[in-house]
KEZA-290379 format. One record per residue: x, y, z of N, C-alpha, C in turn. Coordinates in steps of 0.2 Angstrom, whole numbers, padded with zeros to 4 digits, always signed. Atoms other than C-alpha are relative to their C-alpha. Last residue first. Example, Ala and Ser with C-alpha at 12.3 -4.5 7.8 and 13.67 -1.06 7.14 Angstrom:
2
-0004-0006-0001+0068-0005+0036-0004+0005+0003 +0004-0006+0000+0062-0022+0039+0004+0006+0000 
END
This chain:
225
-0002-0001-0008-0434-0915-0352+0007-0004+0001 -0006-0005-0002-0435-0914-0370+0003+0001+0007 -0007+0003+0004-0445-0929-0374+0006+0004+0001 -0003+0004-0004-0457-0923-0360+0007-0004-0003 -0004-0003-0005-0460-0906-0369+0003-0006+0005 -0006-0004+0002-0463-0915-0385+0004+0003+0006 -0005+0005+0001-0476-0927-0377+0007+0003-0002 +0000+0002-0006-0486-0912-0371+0006-0006+0000 -0006-0005-0002-0484-0904-0388+0001-0002+0007 -0006+0003+0002-0494-0920-0395+0006+0006+0002 -0002+0005-0006-0508-0914-0383+0006-0004-0004 +0003+0006-0001-0509-0898-0393+0002-0006+0003 +0006-0001+0003-0504-0880-0396-0005-0007+0000 -0001+0003+0006-0492-0879-0382-0007+0000-0004 +0006-0002+0006-0491-0867-0368+0003-0004-0006 -0002+0002+0006-0479-0872-0352-0006+0001-0004 -0008+0000+0000-0478-0866-0334+0002-0002-0007 -0003+0008+0002-0495-0859-0335+0008+0000-0001 -0003+0000+0008-0496-0841-0328+0001-0007+0000 -0003+0007+0001-0507-0837-0312+0003+0000-0008 -0006+0000-0004-0511-0818-0306+0004-0008+0000 +0001+0002-0008-0528-0819-0312+0006-0002+0004 -0004-0003-0004-0527-0812-0330-0002+0000+0008 +0003-0004-0005-0533-0826-0340+0004+0005+0002 +0002+0004-0007-0523-0832-0355-0003+0005+0004 -0004-0003-0005-0525-0825-0372-0001-0002+0006 +0004-0004-0007-0531-0837-0386+0005+0004+0005 -0004-0006-0001-0520-0843-0401-0004+0005+0004 +0004-0006+0005-0534-0856-0406+0004+0006+0002 +0001+0002+0006-0526-0872-0399-0002+0005-0006 +0003-0006+0003-0520-0866-0384+0001-0001-0007 +0000+0002+0005-0516-0882-0372-0004+0007-0004 +0005-0002+0004-0510-0875-0357+0000-0002-0006 -0001-0003+0007-0498-0884-0347-0007+0001-0002 +0005-0001+0003-0497-0884-0327+0001+0001-0008 -0003-0002+0006-0486-0889-0314-0005+0001-0005 -0003+0005+0005-0498-0892-0300+0004+0004-0006 -0007+0001-0001-0499-0879-0285+0002-0007-0005 +0000+0004-0005-0518-0875-0282+0007-0003+0002 +0000-0002-0005-0515-0859-0291+0000-0005+0005 -0005-0005-0001-0509-0867-0306+0000+0002+0008 -0004+0007-0002-0524-0880-0306+0008+0004+0003 +0001+0003-0006-0535-0865-0305+0004-0005+0002 -0001-0005-0005-0527-0855-0319-0002-0003+0007 -0006+0000+0000-0527-0871-0331+0002+0006+0006 -0001+0006-0003-0545-0873-0328+0008+0000+0002 +0002-0001-0007-0549-0855-0331+0003-0005+0005 -0005-0004-0004-0538-0856-0346-0002+0001+0007 +0005-0007-0003-0548-0870-0353+0005+0003+0004 +0001-0004+0005-0536-0882-0364-0005+0007+0002 +0007-0003+0002-0531-0891-0350+0000+0005-0004 +0002-0002+0007-0516-0902-0344-0006+0003-0001 +0007+0001+0002-0510-0905-0326+0000+0004-0007 +0001-0006+0005-0493-0911-0323-0008+0000-0002 +0006+0001+0006-0492-0920-0307-0001+0005-0005 -0002+0004+0005-0476-0921-0297-0005-0003-0005 -0006-0002+0005-0477-0905-0289+0002-0005-0005 +0003-0005+0006-0494-0910-0283+0004+0002-0004 +0000-0009-0001-0486-0922-0272-0002+0002-0006 -0007-0004+0003-0490-0941-0277+0000+0007+0004 -0003+0001-0005-0504-0953-0270+0008+0003-0003 -0005+0002+0003-0513-0953-0288+0005-0001+0006 +0000+0006+0005-0529-0953-0280+0007-0003-0002 +0001+0005-0004-0525-0940-0266-0001-0006-0003 -0006+0001-0004-0516-0928-0278-0001-0007+0005 -0005+0004+0004-0530-0931-0291+0006-0001+0004 +0002+0007+0000-0544-0927-0278+0006-0004-0005 -0003+0005-0005-0535-0912-0272-0001-0007-0001 -0008+0001+0002-0538-0903-0289+0003-0005+0004 +0001+0005+0007-0558-0904-0285+0008-0002-0001 +0001+0006+0000-0555-0897-0268-0001-0005-0005 -0005+0005-0003-0545-0883-0273-0002-0007+0002 -0002+0001-0008-0560-0876-0283+0005-0004+0002 -0006+0000-0003-0558-0873-0301+0001+0000+0007 -0005-0004+0001-0566-0885-0303-0002+0006-0002 -0003+0001+0007-0583-0891-0297+0007+0004-0001 -0002-0006+0003-0589-0896-0281+0004+0000-0005 +0005-0004+0001-0595-0911-0273+0000+0007-0002 -0001-0007-0004-0578-0917-0267-0007+0004-0001 -0002+0001-0007-0583-0935-0273+0000+0007+0005 +0007+0001-0003-0591-0929-0289+0001-0001+0008 +0000-0004-0005-0575-0921-0296-0004-0002+0006 +0005-0004+0000-0572-0936-0305-0001+0004+0005 +0001-0003-0006-0556-0946-0309-0005+0006-0001 +0005-0006+0004-0553-0958-0323-0003+0002+0007 +0003-0003-0005-0535-0966-0317-0006+0004-0005 +0001+0003-0007-0524-0977-0325-0004+0002+0004 +0002-0004-0008-0529-0971-0343+0001-0006+0006 -0005-0006+0000-0525-0976-0361+0001+0002+0008 -0006+0003-0004-0535-0992-0358+0005+0003-0001 +0000+0002-0007-0551-0982-0360+0006-0003+0002 -0007-0004-0003-0547-0974-0377+0000-0002+0008 -0004+0007+0001-0560-0983-0388+0007+0002+0004 -0006-0003+0004-0569-0965-0391+0005-0006-0001 +0003+0000+0007-0585-0974-0384+0005+0002-0005 +0002+0008+0002-0576-0981-0368-0002+0002-0007 -0007+0002+0001-0568-0962-0365-0001-0007-0003 -0003-0004+0005-0585-0953-0366+0007-0003-0002 +0003+0001+0005-0594-0967-0356+0004+0005-0007 -0002+0006+0003-0581-0967-0343-0004-0002-0007 -0008+0001+0002-0581-0949-0340+0001-0006-0004 -0001-0005+0006-0600-0947-0340+0006-0001-0003 +0003+0003+0006-0602-0962-0328+0002+0003-0006 -0005+0005+0002-0589-0954-0316-0004-0003-0006 +0003+0006-0006-0599-0938-0316+0005-0006-0004 +0007+0005+0002-0590-0924-0327+0000-0005+0005 +0006-0003-0005-0580-0909-0318-0005-0006-0003 +0006-0005+0004-0565-0918-0325-0006+0001+0005 +0004-0004-0006-0548-0925-0318-0004+0004-0004 +0004-0005+0002-0541-0939-0331-0002+0002+0005 +0005-0001-0003-0525-0948-0327-0005+0005-0003 +0004-0004+0003-0510-0956-0335-0007+0000+0004 +0007+0001+0000-0496-0962-0324-0004+0004-0004 +0005-0005-0005-0478-0959-0330-0008-0004+0000 +0001+0001-0005-0465-0970-0337-0004+0004+0006 -0005-0004-0003-0467-0967-0355-0001-0004+0008 -0007+0003+0000-0475-0980-0366+0005+0003+0005 +0002+0006-0004-0493-0973-0361+0006-0004+0000 -0001-0001-0007-0486-0956-0367-0001-0006+0005 -0008-0001-0001-0483-0963-0385+0001+0001+0007 -0002+0005+0001-0501-0969-0385+0007+0000+0001 +0001+0004-0007-0508-0955-0378+0004-0006-0001 -0004-0003-0006-0500-0944-0391-0001-0004+0006 -0007+0002+0001-0506-0956-0405+0004+0004+0006 -0001+0005-0002-0525-0955-0398+0008-0002-0001 +0001+0002-0007-0525-0936-0395+0002-0007+0000 -0006+0002-0003-0519-0929-0411+0000-0003+0007 -0002+0004+0003-0536-0928-0419+0007-0002+0001 -0005-0004+0005-0545-0920-0406+0004-0005-0004 -0006-0003-0001-0558-0932-0399+0004+0004-0005 -0006+0001+0004-0576-0933-0404+0007+0003+0003 -0003-0006+0002-0589-0932-0390+0006-0003-0005 -0004+0002+0006-0600-0947-0387+0003+0006-0004 -0003+0006-0003-0607-0943-0369+0005-0005-0006 -0007+0000-0005-0609-0926-0372+0002-0006+0002 -0004+0000+0005-0622-0932-0387+0007+0001+0005 -0005+0005-0001-0632-0938-0372+0005+0000-0006 -0005+0000-0006-0639-0920-0370+0005-0007+0001 -0005-0005+0001-0646-0920-0387+0005+0000+0006 -0005+0003+0005-0656-0937-0385+0007+0005-0001 -0004+0006-0003-0663-0932-0368+0006-0003-0005 -0005-0002-0006-0668-0916-0374+0005-0005+0003 -0006-0003+0003-0675-0923-0390+0004+0002+0006 -0003+0004+0004-0686-0935-0380+0007+0003-0003 -0004+0004-0005-0692-0921-0368+0004-0005-0004 +0004+0005-0004-0698-0911-0383+0005-0002+0005 -0004+0005-0002-0688-0895-0388-0004-0005+0004 +0004+0005-0002-0696-0880-0397+0004-0006+0002 +0002+0007+0003-0683-0867-0400-0004-0004+0005 +0006+0000+0002-0684-0848-0395-0002-0006-0003 +0001-0001+0006-0666-0846-0392-0006+0001-0005 -0003-0006+0002-0666-0843-0374-0001+0002-0007 +0006-0005-0002-0678-0858-0372+0002+0007-0002 +0004-0001+0005-0665-0868-0382-0006+0005+0002 -0002-0001+0006-0651-0864-0372-0005+0002-0005 +0000-0008+0000-0660-0863-0355+0002+0001-0007 +0008-0003-0002-0665-0882-0358+0000+0007+0000 +0003+0001+0006-0647-0886-0365-0007+0003+0000 -0003-0005+0004-0639-0878-0348-0003-0001-0008 +0003-0007-0001-0650-0888-0338+0003+0005-0005 +0007+0001+0002-0646-0906-0348-0003+0008+0003 -0001-0001+0008-0627-0900-0345-0006+0000-0003 -0001-0007+0001-0630-0898-0326+0000+0001-0007 +0005-0004-0003-0638-0914-0323+0000+0007-0003 +0005+0001+0005-0624-0922-0334-0007+0003+0002 -0002-0004+0007-0611-0913-0324-0006-0001-0004 -0006+0003+0004-0618-0920-0306-0001+0004-0007 +0002+0005+0004-0627-0908-0295+0003-0002-0005 -0002+0005+0005-0621-0897-0281-0005-0005-0004 +0007+0003+0002-0629-0882-0272+0002-0005-0006 -0001+0005-0003-0614-0874-0263-0006-0005-0001 +0004+0001-0004-0619-0858-0270-0001-0005+0004 +0000-0007-0005-0602-0853-0276-0006-0001+0004 -0006+0000-0006-0600-0870-0283-0001+0004+0004 +0003+0005-0005-0618-0870-0291+0006-0001+0005 +0005-0003-0004-0612-0853-0300-0003-0005+0007 -0002-0005-0007-0597-0860-0305-0005+0003+0004 -0004+0005-0005-0604-0876-0314+0003+0004+0006 +0004+0003-0006-0619-0865-0320+0005-0004+0004 +0003-0005-0005-0608-0853-0329-0002-0004+0006 -0006-0002-0006-0598-0868-0336-0003+0005+0004 -0003+0005-0003-0613-0876-0345+0005+0003+0006 +0005+0001-0005-0620-0859-0350+0001-0006+0005 -0002-0007-0004-0604-0856-0360-0005+0000+0006 -0005+0001-0005-0606-0874-0367+0002+0006+0005 +0000+0006-0003-0623-0873-0373+0005+0000+0006 +0004-0002-0005-0622-0855-0379+0000-0005+0005 -0004-0006-0003-0608-0861-0391-0003+0002+0007 -0005+0003-0004-0617-0878-0395+0005+0006+0004 +0002+0004-0005-0633-0869-0399+0005-0003+0004 +0002-0003-0003-0625-0857-0412-0003-0002+0008 -0007-0003-0002-0615-0870-0420-0001+0006+0006 -0003+0004-0004-0631-0880-0422+0006+0003+0003 +0000-0002-0007-0643-0867-0427+0006-0004+0004 -0002-0006+0000-0644-0870-0446+0002+0004+0006 -0005+0000+0005-0654-0885-0445+0001+0008-0001 +0002-0006+0001-0662-0887-0427+0006+0002-0006 +0007-0003-0003-0662-0905-0424-0003+0006-0002 +0004+0005+0004-0649-0910-0438-0007+0002+0004 +0002-0002+0007-0639-0894-0433-0006-0004-0003 +0005-0005-0001-0640-0900-0414-0001+0003-0006 +0007+0003-0001-0632-0917-0420-0005+0006+0002 +0002+0004+0006-0618-0908-0429-0007-0002+0002 +0005-0004+0003-0616-0895-0414-0003-0004-0008 +0007+0001-0001-0611-0908-0403-0004+0004-0004 +0003+0007+0005-0594-0910-0410-0007+0000+0001 +0004-0002+0007-0592-0892-0401-0002-0005-0005 +0007-0001-0002-0586-0901-0384-0004+0003-0007 +0002-0006+0003-0570-0907-0394-0008+0002+0002 +0006+0001+0004-0562-0920-0383-0003+0007-0002 -0001+0005+0003-0544-0921-0375-0006-0001-0005 -0007+0002+0000-0544-0904-0369+0001-0005-0005 -0003-0004+0003-0561-0897-0372+0006+0000-0001 +0004-0003+0004-0569-0908-0359+0003+0007-0004 +0003+0004+0006-0557-0920-0353-0004+0004-0005 +0007-0003+0000-0545-0911-0341-0003-0004-0007 +0003-0003+0005-0529-0922-0341-0007+0003+0002 +0007+0001+0001-0518-0927-0327-0004+0005-0003 +0004-0006+0004-0501-0932-0330-0007-0001+0001 +0006+0002+0005-0490-0942-0319-0003+0006-0003 +0001+0008-0001-0472-0944-0312-0008-0002-0003 +0006+0003+0002-0465-0927-0317-0001-0007+0001 +0002+0003-0006-0449-0923-0307-0007-0002-0002 -0005+0007-0002-0438-0921-0325-0004-0003+0007 +0002+0006+0003-0452-0908-0332+0003-0007+0003 
END
C-alpha cells in the first residue's frame, strides 16, 4: 500500500447498488422488482462481454436499455416505450452503499488521487455521481468509451494508467465485481476486492491483493500502511 498514489474505483456494484433499481421496477411490475433487477444486471454484463468479443461497441446506456428490453420480454411483461426509457433512467440515479460518503471523505483527505473507472458512458457516470452529491470527491471520472471496449479488456484498464499519468503499480483498483477485480489484477493493478456478501472469488489464475467488506475497509488498509 505504501507505493499507492491513486485509487481507481469501479462504479456499478462497488460504490453504487445496482439493485436499488428494483424499487422502481417493483412499482412498474408489482412483486417482480427483484427478479427484474437480477436478470437485468446479469444480461447487462453478458451484453458487455459479448459486444467486446464481437468488437461491436455501443455505449453502456444503450446496452443497459437493450438488457432491460430482453428482461421484460423474457419474463413476459408488457412495457411501453415510455416506461422503457423511465426504468432505464433509474441507472442514472442509483443509491450508494451506506459507508461510501464517509469513506470517500476520509480518502479525500489523504495524499492520493481518487478516480472512477467504469464501463458507464461519460454522461452516465457524471449523472450517477452528481445525483448522489459525490462529484467533488473525485479527481477523475473515467469511462471505457474512448477505448470502445468494456472491462475486463486490458485497453479499458489502460485508460486509468494514461489519464492518471502513473505506473499501474501505483494505482489501487477497487471493485466488488470479481470478474472486474480479476481483469484489473491481470492488467497489473494492485487490486482490492470488495466482498460484501461472502462470495467466492473467480478461478481464473488471479488473486486480489486485498479483500475487504466495504469501502471503509479500503480506508483501514491505507491507515495501516
